[in-house]
PDB file of N, CA, C and O in Angstrom:
ATOM      1  N   MET A   1      12.669  -9.013 -17.880  1.00  0.00           N
ATOM      2  CA  MET A   1      11.414  -8.825 -16.597  1.00  0.00           C
ATOM      3  C   MET A   1      10.666  -8.363 -17.971  1.00  0.00           C
ATOM      4  O   MET A   1      11.232  -7.790 -18.902  1.00  0.00           O
ATOM      5  N   THR A   2       9.407  -8.688 -17.924  1.00  0.00           N
ATOM      6  CA  THR A   2       8.439  -8.239 -18.763  1.00  0.00           C
ATOM      7  C   THR A   2       7.098  -7.029 -18.175  1.00  0.00           C
ATOM      8  O   THR A   2       6.964  -6.718 -16.992  1.00  0.00           O
ATOM      9  N   ASP A   3       6.537  -6.687 -18.912  1.00  0.00           N
ATOM     10  CA  ASP A   3       5.791  -6.013 -18.179  1.00  0.00           C
ATOM     11  C   ASP A   3       4.430  -6.338 -16.752  1.00  0.00           C
ATOM     12  O   ASP A   3       4.060  -5.885 -15.668  1.00  0.00           O
ATOM     13  N   GLN A   4       4.107  -7.494 -17.803  1.00  0.00           N
ATOM     14  CA  GLN A   4       3.130  -8.059 -17.211  1.00  0.00           C
ATOM     15  C   GLN A   4       3.273  -8.458 -15.994  1.00  0.00           C
ATOM     16  O   GLN A   4       2.319  -8.341 -15.224  1.00  0.00           O
ATOM     17  N   LYS A   5       4.298  -8.926 -15.626  1.00  0.00           N
ATOM     18  CA  LYS A   5       4.752  -9.581 -14.082  1.00  0.00           C
ATOM     19  C   LYS A   5       5.330  -8.166 -13.048  1.00  0.00           C
ATOM     20  O   LYS A   5       5.058  -8.303 -11.855  1.00  0.00           O
ATOM     21  N   LEU A   6       5.799  -7.357 -13.285  1.00  0.00           N
ATOM     22  CA  LEU A   6       5.618  -6.181 -12.992  1.00  0.00           C
ATOM     23  C   LEU A   6       4.685  -5.159 -13.075  1.00  0.00           C
ATOM     24  O   LEU A   6       4.718  -4.125 -12.408  1.00  0.00           O
ATOM     25  N   ILE A   7       3.763  -5.493 -13.992  1.00  0.00           N
ATOM     26  CA  ILE A   7       2.283  -4.702 -13.035  1.00  0.00           C
ATOM     27  C   ILE A   7       1.922  -5.671 -12.208  1.00  0.00           C
ATOM     28  O   ILE A   7       1.553  -5.277 -11.102  1.00  0.00           O
ATOM     29  N   LEU A   8       1.903  -7.408 -12.488  1.00  0.00           N
ATOM     30  CA  LEU A   8       1.527  -8.308 -11.481  1.00  0.00           C
ATOM     31  C   LEU A   8       2.215  -8.052  -9.827  1.00  0.00           C
ATOM     32  O   LEU A   8       1.821  -8.434  -8.725  1.00  0.00           O
ATOM     33  N   ILE A   9       3.280  -7.319 -10.205  1.00  0.00           N
ATOM     34  CA  ILE A   9       4.450  -7.484  -8.744  1.00  0.00           C
ATOM     35  C   ILE A   9       3.035  -5.967  -8.165  1.00  0.00           C
ATOM     36  O   ILE A   9       2.260  -6.015  -7.210  1.00  0.00           O
ATOM     37  N   LEU A  10       3.199  -4.912  -9.130  1.00  0.00           N
ATOM     38  CA  LEU A  10       2.819  -3.970  -8.063  1.00  0.00           C
ATOM     39  C   LEU A  10       0.959  -4.085  -7.922  1.00  0.00           C
ATOM     40  O   LEU A  10       0.294  -3.544  -7.039  1.00  0.00           O
ATOM     41  N   LYS A  11       0.666  -4.553  -8.544  1.00  0.00           N
ATOM     42  CA  LYS A  11      -0.797  -4.903  -8.456  1.00  0.00           C
ATOM     43  C   LYS A  11      -0.584  -5.728  -6.028  1.00  0.00           C
ATOM     44  O   LYS A  11      -1.484  -6.049  -5.252  1.00  0.00           O
ATOM     45  N   ILE A  12       0.709  -5.712  -5.851  1.00  0.00           N
ATOM     46  CA  ILE A  12       0.496  -7.363  -5.292  1.00  0.00           C
ATOM     47  C   ILE A  12       0.619  -6.007  -4.542  1.00  0.00           C
ATOM     48  O   ILE A  12      -0.385  -5.538  -4.008  1.00  0.00           O
ATOM     49  N   CYS A  13       2.121  -5.194  -4.466  1.00  0.00           N
ATOM     50  CA  CYS A  13       2.526  -4.631  -3.824  1.00  0.00           C
ATOM     51  C   CYS A  13       1.442  -3.409  -2.785  1.00  0.00           C
ATOM     52  O   CYS A  13       1.624  -3.169  -1.592  1.00  0.00           O
ATOM     53  N   ILE A  14       0.189  -2.717  -3.796  1.00  0.00           N
ATOM     54  CA  ILE A  14      -0.987  -1.602  -3.521  1.00  0.00           C
ATOM     55  C   ILE A  14      -1.552  -2.725  -2.259  1.00  0.00           C
ATOM     56  O   ILE A  14      -1.727  -2.441  -1.075  1.00  0.00           O
ATOM     57  N   SER A  15      -1.778  -4.146  -2.968  1.00  0.00           N
ATOM     58  CA  SER A  15      -3.102  -4.588  -2.731  1.00  0.00           C
ATOM     59  C   SER A  15      -2.321  -4.644  -0.910  1.00  0.00           C
ATOM     60  O   SER A  15      -2.864  -4.145   0.075  1.00  0.00           O
ATOM     61  N   PHE A  16      -0.914  -5.413  -0.907  1.00  0.00           N
ATOM     62  CA  PHE A  16      -0.462  -5.585   0.040  1.00  0.00           C
ATOM     63  C   PHE A  16      -0.174  -4.274   1.197  1.00  0.00           C
ATOM     64  O   PHE A  16       0.376  -4.226   2.298  1.00  0.00           O
ATOM     65  N   GLY A  17      -0.822  -3.318   0.353  1.00  0.00           N
ATOM     66  CA  GLY A  17       0.322  -1.548   1.278  1.00  0.00           C
ATOM     67  C   GLY A  17      -2.168  -1.034   1.684  1.00  0.00           C
ATOM     68  O   GLY A  17      -2.583  -0.275   2.560  1.00  0.00           O
ATOM     69  N   ILE A  18      -2.635  -1.456   1.137  1.00  0.00           N
ATOM     70  CA  ILE A  18      -4.397  -1.028   1.381  1.00  0.00           C
ATOM     71  C   ILE A  18      -4.235  -2.723   3.066  1.00  0.00           C
ATOM     72  O   ILE A  18      -4.536  -2.625   4.256  1.00  0.00           O
ATOM     73  N   CYS A  19      -3.992  -3.248   2.735  1.00  0.00           N
ATOM     74  CA  CYS A  19      -4.380  -4.456   3.467  1.00  0.00           C
ATOM     75  C   CYS A  19      -3.561  -3.840   5.687  1.00  0.00           C
ATOM     76  O   CYS A  19      -3.962  -4.134   6.813  1.00  0.00           O
ATOM     77  N   LEU A  20      -2.360  -2.949   5.165  1.00  0.00           N
ATOM     78  CA  LEU A  20      -1.441  -2.276   5.954  1.00  0.00           C
ATOM     79  C   LEU A  20      -2.082  -1.306   6.461  1.00  0.00           C
ATOM     80  O   LEU A  20      -2.185  -1.127   7.675  1.00  0.00           O
ATOM     81  N   ILE A  21      -2.734  -0.354   5.309  1.00  0.00           N
ATOM     82  CA  ILE A  21      -3.133   0.747   6.258  1.00  0.00           C
ATOM     83  C   ILE A  21      -4.450   0.330   6.458  1.00  0.00           C
ATOM     84  O   ILE A  21      -5.016   1.348   6.855  1.00  0.00           O
ATOM     85  N   LEU A  22      -5.530  -0.864   6.400  1.00  0.00           N
ATOM     86  CA  LEU A  22      -6.831  -0.911   6.953  1.00  0.00           C
ATOM     87  C   LEU A  22      -5.833  -1.214   8.627  1.00  0.00           C
ATOM     88  O   LEU A  22      -5.570  -0.507   9.600  1.00  0.00           O
ATOM     89  N   VAL A  23      -5.570  -2.471   8.273  1.00  0.00           N
ATOM     90  CA  VAL A  23      -4.795  -3.425  10.304  1.00  0.00           C
ATOM     91  C   VAL A  23      -4.397  -1.705  10.407  1.00  0.00           C
ATOM     92  O   VAL A  23      -5.379  -0.973  10.285  1.00  0.00           O
ATOM     93  N   GLY A  24      -2.960  -0.957  10.634  1.00  0.00           N
ATOM     94  CA  GLY A  24      -3.467   0.056  10.693  1.00  0.00           C
ATOM     95  C   GLY A  24      -4.455   0.597  11.884  1.00  0.00           C
ATOM     96  O   GLY A  24      -4.296   0.641  13.104  1.00  0.00           O
ATOM     97  N   ILE A  25      -5.664   1.035  10.936  1.00  0.00           N
ATOM     98  CA  ILE A  25      -7.295   1.631  11.079  1.00  0.00           C
ATOM     99  C   ILE A  25      -7.684   1.255  11.859  1.00  0.00           C
ATOM    100  O   ILE A  25      -8.171   1.873  12.805  1.00  0.00           O
ATOM    101  N   TYR A  26      -7.534  -0.678  11.621  1.00  0.00           N
ATOM    102  CA  TYR A  26      -8.025  -1.682  12.768  1.00  0.00           C
ATOM    103  C   TYR A  26      -7.601  -1.804  14.256  1.00  0.00           C
ATOM    104  O   TYR A  26      -8.323  -1.738  15.251  1.00  0.00           O
ATOM    105  N   LEU A  27      -6.577  -1.952  14.193  1.00  0.00           N
ATOM    106  CA  LEU A  27      -5.454  -1.863  15.505  1.00  0.00           C
ATOM    107  C   LEU A  27      -5.848  -0.653  16.528  1.00  0.00           C
ATOM    108  O   LEU A  27      -6.230  -0.779  17.691  1.00  0.00           O
ATOM    109  N   HIS A  28      -5.621   0.757  15.663  1.00  0.00           N
ATOM    110  CA  HIS A  28      -5.630   1.993  16.503  1.00  0.00           C
ATOM    111  C   HIS A  28      -7.414   2.396  17.204  1.00  0.00           C
ATOM    112  O   HIS A  28      -7.658   2.671  18.378  1.00  0.00           O
ATOM    113  N   ASN A  29      -8.485   2.303  15.987  1.00  0.00           N
ATOM    114  CA  ASN A  29      -9.795   2.198  16.844  1.00  0.00           C
ATOM    115  C   ASN A  29     -10.774   1.156  17.043  1.00  0.00           C
ATOM    116  O   ASN A  29     -11.862   1.509  17.499  1.00  0.00           O
ATOM    117  N   PHE A  30     -10.618   0.147  16.828  1.00  0.00           N
ATOM    118  CA  PHE A  30     -10.990  -0.816  17.679  1.00  0.00           C
ATOM    119  C   PHE A  30     -10.308  -1.876  18.205  1.00  0.00           C
ATOM    120  O   PHE A  30     -10.889  -2.948  18.035  1.00  0.00           O
ATOM    121  N   ASN A  31      -8.982  -1.947  18.948  1.00  0.00           N
ATOM    122  CA  ASN A  31      -8.199  -3.044  18.762  1.00  0.00           C
ATOM    123  C   ASN A  31      -7.865  -2.297  20.984  1.00  0.00           C
ATOM    124  O   ASN A  31      -7.289  -1.265  21.329  1.00  0.00           O
ATOM    125  N   GLU A  32      -8.222  -2.886  21.474  1.00  0.00           N
ATOM    126  CA  GLU A  32      -8.337  -2.891  23.000  1.00  0.00           C
ATOM    127  C   GLU A  32      -6.726  -3.548  23.897  1.00  0.00           C
ATOM    128  O   GLU A  32      -6.420  -3.414  25.082  1.00  0.00           O
ATOM    129  N   THR A  33      -6.112  -4.117  22.993  1.00  0.00           N
ATOM    130  CA  THR A  33      -4.759  -4.382  23.641  1.00  0.00           C
ATOM    131  C   THR A  33      -3.855  -3.445  23.073  1.00  0.00           C
ATOM    132  O   THR A  33      -2.879  -2.976  23.659  1.00  0.00           O
ATOM    133  N   VAL A  34      -4.265  -3.149  21.737  1.00  0.00           N
ATOM    134  CA  VAL A  34      -2.815  -1.678  21.452  1.00  0.00           C
ATOM    135  C   VAL A  34      -3.206   0.181  21.761  1.00  0.00           C
ATOM    136  O   VAL A  34      -2.582   1.203  21.475  1.00  0.00           O
ATOM    137  N   GLU A  35      -4.693  -0.093  22.556  1.00  0.00           N
ATOM    138  CA  GLU A  35      -4.899   0.949  23.333  1.00  0.00           C
ATOM    139  C   GLU A  35      -4.397   0.813  24.345  1.00  0.00           C
ATOM    140  O   GLU A  35      -3.824   1.699  24.980  1.00  0.00           O
ATOM    141  N   ALA A  36      -4.665  -1.432  24.967  1.00  0.00           N
ATOM    142  CA  ALA A  36      -4.105  -0.803  26.929  1.00  0.00           C
ATOM    143  C   ALA A  36      -2.216  -0.435  26.682  1.00  0.00           C
ATOM    144  O   ALA A  36      -1.417   0.136  27.424  1.00  0.00           O
ATOM    145  N   MET A  37      -2.078  -0.951  25.555  1.00  0.00           N
ATOM    146  CA  MET A  37      -0.566  -0.224  25.331  1.00  0.00           C
ATOM    147  C   MET A  37       0.216   1.137  25.940  1.00  0.00           C
ATOM    148  O   MET A  37       1.068   1.508  26.748  1.00  0.00           O
ATOM    149  N   GLY A  38      -0.848   1.642  24.806  1.00  0.00           N
ATOM    150  CA  GLY A  38      -0.729   3.629  25.318  1.00  0.00           C
ATOM    151  C   GLY A  38       0.426   3.604  24.346  1.00  0.00           C
ATOM    152  O   GLY A  38       0.599   2.650  23.587  1.00  0.00           O
ATOM    153  N   VAL A  39       0.985   4.354  24.366  1.00  0.00           N
ATOM    154  CA  VAL A  39       2.127   4.847  23.015  1.00  0.00           C
ATOM    155  C   VAL A  39       2.413   4.217  21.833  1.00  0.00           C
ATOM    156  O   VAL A  39       2.115   4.347  20.646  1.00  0.00           O
ATOM    157  N   ARG A  40       3.466   3.078  22.911  1.00  0.00           N
ATOM    158  CA  ARG A  40       3.883   1.921  22.055  1.00  0.00           C
ATOM    159  C   ARG A  40       2.347   1.124  20.856  1.00  0.00           C
ATOM    160  O   ARG A  40       2.496   0.720  19.703  1.00  0.00           O
ATOM    161  N   GLY A  41       1.558   1.132  21.344  1.00  0.00           N
ATOM    162  CA  GLY A  41       0.579   0.766  20.797  1.00  0.00           C
ATOM    163  C   GLY A  41       0.381   1.958  20.089  1.00  0.00           C
ATOM    164  O   GLY A  41       1.236   2.597  20.702  1.00  0.00           O
ATOM    165  N   ILE A  42       0.097   2.469  19.581  1.00  0.00           N
ATOM    166  CA  ILE A  42       0.292   3.877  18.636  1.00  0.00           C
ATOM    167  C   ILE A  42       0.360   3.989  18.267  1.00  0.00           C
ATOM    168  O   ILE A  42      -0.393   4.497  17.436  1.00  0.00           O
ATOM    169  N   ILE A  43       2.375   3.448  18.178  1.00  0.00           N
ATOM    170  CA  ILE A  43       3.912   3.833  17.366  1.00  0.00           C
ATOM    171  C   ILE A  43       3.360   2.824  16.077  1.00  0.00           C
ATOM    172  O   ILE A  43       3.428   3.090  14.878  1.00  0.00           O
ATOM    173  N   ILE A  44       2.886   1.787  16.607  1.00  0.00           N
ATOM    174  CA  ILE A  44       2.647   0.443  16.187  1.00  0.00           C
ATOM    175  C   ILE A  44       1.411   0.527  15.181  1.00  0.00           C
ATOM    176  O   ILE A  44       1.647  -0.035  14.111  1.00  0.00           O
ATOM    177  N   SER A  45       0.298   1.034  15.273  1.00  0.00           N
ATOM    178  CA  SER A  45      -0.762   1.268  14.469  1.00  0.00           C
ATOM    179  C   SER A  45      -0.146   2.658  13.331  1.00  0.00           C
ATOM    180  O   SER A  45      -0.513   2.946  12.192  1.00  0.00           O
ATOM    181  N   ALA A  46       0.639   3.131  13.993  1.00  0.00           N
ATOM    182  CA  ALA A  46       0.848   4.539  12.659  1.00  0.00           C
ATOM    183  C   ALA A  46       1.727   3.928  12.098  1.00  0.00           C
ATOM    184  O   ALA A  46       1.710   3.964  10.867  1.00  0.00           O
ATOM    185  N   VAL A  47       2.910   3.077  12.850  1.00  0.00           N
ATOM    186  CA  VAL A  47       3.860   2.383  11.532  1.00  0.00           C
ATOM    187  C   VAL A  47       3.318   0.781  10.539  1.00  0.00           C
ATOM    188  O   VAL A  47       4.143   0.059   9.978  1.00  0.00           O
ATOM    189  N   CYS A  48       1.934   0.543  10.529  1.00  0.00           N
ATOM    190  CA  CYS A  48       1.240  -0.043  10.077  1.00  0.00           C
ATOM    191  C   CYS A  48       0.246   0.766   8.483  1.00  0.00           C
ATOM    192  O   CYS A  48       0.052   0.420   7.318  1.00  0.00           O
ATOM    193  N   VAL A  49      -0.135   1.942   9.347  1.00  0.00           N
ATOM    194  CA  VAL A  49      -1.276   2.879   8.602  1.00  0.00           C
ATOM    195  C   VAL A  49       1.090   3.107   7.716  1.00  0.00           C
ATOM    196  O   VAL A  49       1.165   2.361   6.740  1.00  0.00           O
ATOM    197  N   ALA A  50       1.869   3.524   7.855  1.00  0.00           N
ATOM    198  CA  ALA A  50       2.968   4.620   7.223  1.00  0.00           C
ATOM    199  C   ALA A  50       3.958   3.530   5.931  1.00  0.00           C
ATOM    200  O   ALA A  50       4.314   4.052   4.875  1.00  0.00           O
ATOM    201  N   PHE A  51       4.223   2.317   6.182  1.00  0.00           N
ATOM    202  CA  PHE A  51       4.513   1.566   5.100  1.00  0.00           C
ATOM    203  C   PHE A  51       3.400   1.215   4.301  1.00  0.00           C
ATOM    204  O   PHE A  51       3.533   1.103   3.083  1.00  0.00           O
ATOM    205  N   GLY A  52       2.043   0.984   5.009  1.00  0.00           N
ATOM    206  CA  GLY A  52       1.325   0.586   3.575  1.00  0.00           C
ATOM    207  C   GLY A  52       0.661   1.751   2.718  1.00  0.00           C
ATOM    208  O   GLY A  52       0.080   1.523   1.657  1.00  0.00           O
ATOM    209  N   MET A  53       0.832   3.311   3.398  1.00  0.00           N
ATOM    210  CA  MET A  53       1.033   4.097   2.237  1.00  0.00           C
ATOM    211  C   MET A  53       2.029   4.500   1.258  1.00  0.00           C
ATOM    212  O   MET A  53       2.089   5.132   0.203  1.00  0.00           O
ATOM    213  N   VAL A  54       2.990   3.688   2.278  1.00  0.00           N
ATOM    214  CA  VAL A  54       4.537   3.226   1.100  1.00  0.00           C
ATOM    215  C   VAL A  54       4.256   2.493   0.165  1.00  0.00           C
ATOM    216  O   VAL A  54       4.037   2.932  -0.964  1.00  0.00           O
ATOM    217  N   LEU A  55       4.207   0.995   0.539  1.00  0.00           N
ATOM    218  CA  LEU A  55       4.175   0.597  -0.518  1.00  0.00           C
ATOM    219  C   LEU A  55       2.821   0.716  -1.653  1.00  0.00           C
ATOM    220  O   LEU A  55       2.930   0.336  -2.818  1.00  0.00           O
ATOM    221  N   SER A  56       1.435   1.367  -1.029  1.00  0.00           N
ATOM    222  CA  SER A  56      -0.062   1.590  -1.713  1.00  0.00           C
ATOM    223  C   SER A  56       1.045   3.074  -2.320  1.00  0.00           C
ATOM    224  O   SER A  56       1.677   2.910  -3.364  1.00  0.00           O
ATOM    225  N   LEU A  57       1.137   4.197  -1.683  1.00  0.00           N
ATOM    226  CA  LEU A  57       0.951   4.908  -3.121  1.00  0.00           C
ATOM    227  C   LEU A  57       2.307   5.661  -3.888  1.00  0.00           C
ATOM    228  O   LEU A  57       2.082   6.826  -4.216  1.00  0.00           O
ATOM    229  N   PRO A  58       2.924   5.427  -4.033  1.00  0.00           N
ATOM    230  CA  PRO A  58       3.767   5.344  -4.923  1.00  0.00           C
ATOM    231  C   PRO A  58       3.537   4.828  -5.916  1.00  0.00           C
ATOM    232  O   PRO A  58       3.335   5.385  -6.995  1.00  0.00           O
ATOM    233  N   THR A  59       3.537   3.485  -5.645  1.00  0.00           N
ATOM    234  CA  THR A  59       2.928   1.702  -7.170  1.00  0.00           C
ATOM    235  C   THR A  59       1.828   2.405  -7.643  1.00  0.00           C
ATOM    236  O   THR A  59       1.545   2.154  -8.815  1.00  0.00           O
ATOM    237  N   LYS A  60       1.213   3.111  -7.142  1.00  0.00           N
ATOM    238  CA  LYS A  60       0.031   3.637  -7.884  1.00  0.00           C
ATOM    239  C   LYS A  60       0.325   4.882  -8.622  1.00  0.00           C
ATOM    240  O   LYS A  60      -0.486   5.379  -9.403  1.00  0.00           O
ATOM    241  N   MET A  61       1.502   5.391  -8.369  1.00  0.00           N
ATOM    242  CA  MET A  61       1.763   6.464  -9.497  1.00  0.00           C
ATOM    243  C   MET A  61       2.933   6.150 -10.698  1.00  0.00           C
ATOM    244  O   MET A  61       3.367   6.980 -11.496  1.00  0.00           O
ATOM    245  N   TYR A  62       3.215   5.097 -10.624  1.00  0.00           N
ATOM    246  CA  TYR A  62       4.308   3.642 -11.134  1.00  0.00           C
ATOM    247  C   TYR A  62       3.357   3.034 -12.301  1.00  0.00           C
ATOM    248  O   TYR A  62       3.417   3.331 -13.494  1.00  0.00           O
ATOM    249  N   LEU A  63       2.914   2.577 -11.997  1.00  0.00           N
ATOM    250  CA  LEU A  63       1.590   1.733 -12.046  1.00  0.00           C
ATOM    251  C   LEU A  63       0.538   2.992 -13.490  1.00  0.00           C
ATOM    252  O   LEU A  63       0.742   3.336 -14.654  1.00  0.00           O
ATOM    253  N   THR A  64      -0.198   3.166 -12.765  1.00  0.00           N
ATOM    254  CA  THR A  64      -0.567   4.749 -13.783  1.00  0.00           C
ATOM    255  C   THR A  64       1.196   5.069 -14.672  1.00  0.00           C
ATOM    256  O   THR A  64       1.230   5.176 -15.898  1.00  0.00           O
ATOM    257  N   PHE A  65       1.957   5.133 -14.169  1.00  0.00           N
ATOM    258  CA  PHE A  65       2.722   5.791 -15.244  1.00  0.00           C
ATOM    259  C   PHE A  65       2.807   5.105 -16.950  1.00  0.00           C
ATOM    260  O   PHE A  65       2.680   5.579 -18.079  1.00  0.00           O
ATOM    261  N   ILE A  66       3.136   3.551 -16.288  1.00  0.00           N
ATOM    262  CA  ILE A  66       3.330   2.339 -16.860  1.00  0.00           C
ATOM    263  C   ILE A  66       2.210   2.015 -18.275  1.00  0.00           C
ATOM    264  O   ILE A  66       2.327   1.734 -19.468  1.00  0.00           O
ATOM    265  N   LEU A  67       1.144   2.247 -17.317  1.00  0.00           N
ATOM    266  CA  LEU A  67      -0.622   2.207 -18.569  1.00  0.00           C
ATOM    267  C   LEU A  67      -0.919   3.235 -19.273  1.00  0.00           C
ATOM    268  O   LEU A  67      -1.626   3.073 -20.268  1.00  0.00           O
ATOM    269  N   VAL A  68      -0.388   4.697 -18.873  1.00  0.00           N
ATOM    270  CA  VAL A  68      -0.312   5.603 -19.656  1.00  0.00           C
ATOM    271  C   VAL A  68       0.737   5.183 -21.642  1.00  0.00           C
ATOM    272  O   VAL A  68       0.434   5.129 -22.834  1.00  0.00           O
ATOM    273  N   LYS A  69       2.222   4.972 -20.588  1.00  0.00           N
ATOM    274  CA  LYS A  69       2.754   4.511 -21.935  1.00  0.00           C
ATOM    275  C   LYS A  69       2.754   3.749 -22.710  1.00  0.00           C
ATOM    276  O   LYS A  69       2.934   3.672 -23.926  1.00  0.00           O
ATOM    277  N   ARG A  70       2.518   3.112 -21.874  1.00  0.00           N
ATOM    278  CA  ARG A  70       1.586   1.686 -22.667  1.00  0.00           C
ATOM    279  C   ARG A  70       0.705   1.351 -24.211  1.00  0.00           C
ATOM    280  O   ARG A  70       0.623   0.749 -25.282  1.00  0.00           O
ATOM    281  N   GLU A  71       0.049   2.545 -23.013  1.00  0.00           N
ATOM    282  CA  GLU A  71      -0.945   3.035 -23.994  1.00  0.00           C
ATOM    283  C   GLU A  71      -0.908   4.124 -25.321  1.00  0.00           C
ATOM    284  O   GLU A  71      -1.702   4.376 -26.227  1.00  0.00           O
ATOM    285  N   ALA A  72       0.560   4.671 -24.905  1.00  0.00           N
ATOM    286  CA  ALA A  72       0.820   6.090 -26.346  1.00  0.00           C
ATOM    287  C   ALA A  72       1.271   4.921 -27.255  1.00  0.00           C
ATOM    288  O   ALA A  72       1.222   5.083 -28.474  1.00  0.00           O
ATOM    289  N   ASP A  73       1.850   3.371 -26.560  1.00  0.00           N
ATOM    290  CA  ASP A  73       2.858   2.669 -27.568  1.00  0.00           C
ATOM    291  C   ASP A  73       2.151   2.501 -28.344  1.00  0.00           C
ATOM    292  O   ASP A  73       2.481   2.669 -29.519  1.00  0.00           O
ATOM    293  N   LYS A  74       0.609   2.009 -27.912  1.00  0.00           N
ATOM    294  CA  LYS A  74      -0.296   1.091 -28.970  1.00  0.00           C
ATOM    295  C   LYS A  74      -1.231   2.003 -30.598  1.00  0.00           C
ATOM    296  O   LYS A  74      -1.795   1.730 -31.658  1.00  0.00           O
ATOM    297  N   ASN A  75      -0.705   3.480 -29.494  1.00  0.00           N
ATOM    298  CA  ASN A  75      -2.337   4.964 -30.368  1.00  0.00           C
ATOM    299  C   ASN A  75      -0.441   4.941 -31.585  1.00  0.00           C
ATOM    300  O   ASN A  75      -0.572   5.349 -32.739  1.00  0.00           O
ATOM    301  N   GLN A  76       0.089   4.769 -31.420  1.00  0.00           N
ATOM    302  CA  GLN A  76       1.654   4.699 -32.168  1.00  0.00           C
ATOM    303  C   GLN A  76       1.486   3.949 -33.587  1.00  0.00           C
ATOM    304  O   GLN A  76       2.465   3.775 -34.314  1.00  0.00           O
TER     305      GLN A  76
END
């Protein structure tokens, strides 16, 4: 797998993670159906935010590591 494909996959994971976080926030704050569900609704919105963070945060760190490594290789 080339670096370009890996970077594209990581960017897609970051975007999907951010979308999940936004969906979780929307469900928690603005959706009346989730509010009417009570605890189950809170769990659904929390799961969206949690999976969004799992997808977005570690991939950001890994993507930064790849880009720093690429820059170091160019400088040598």
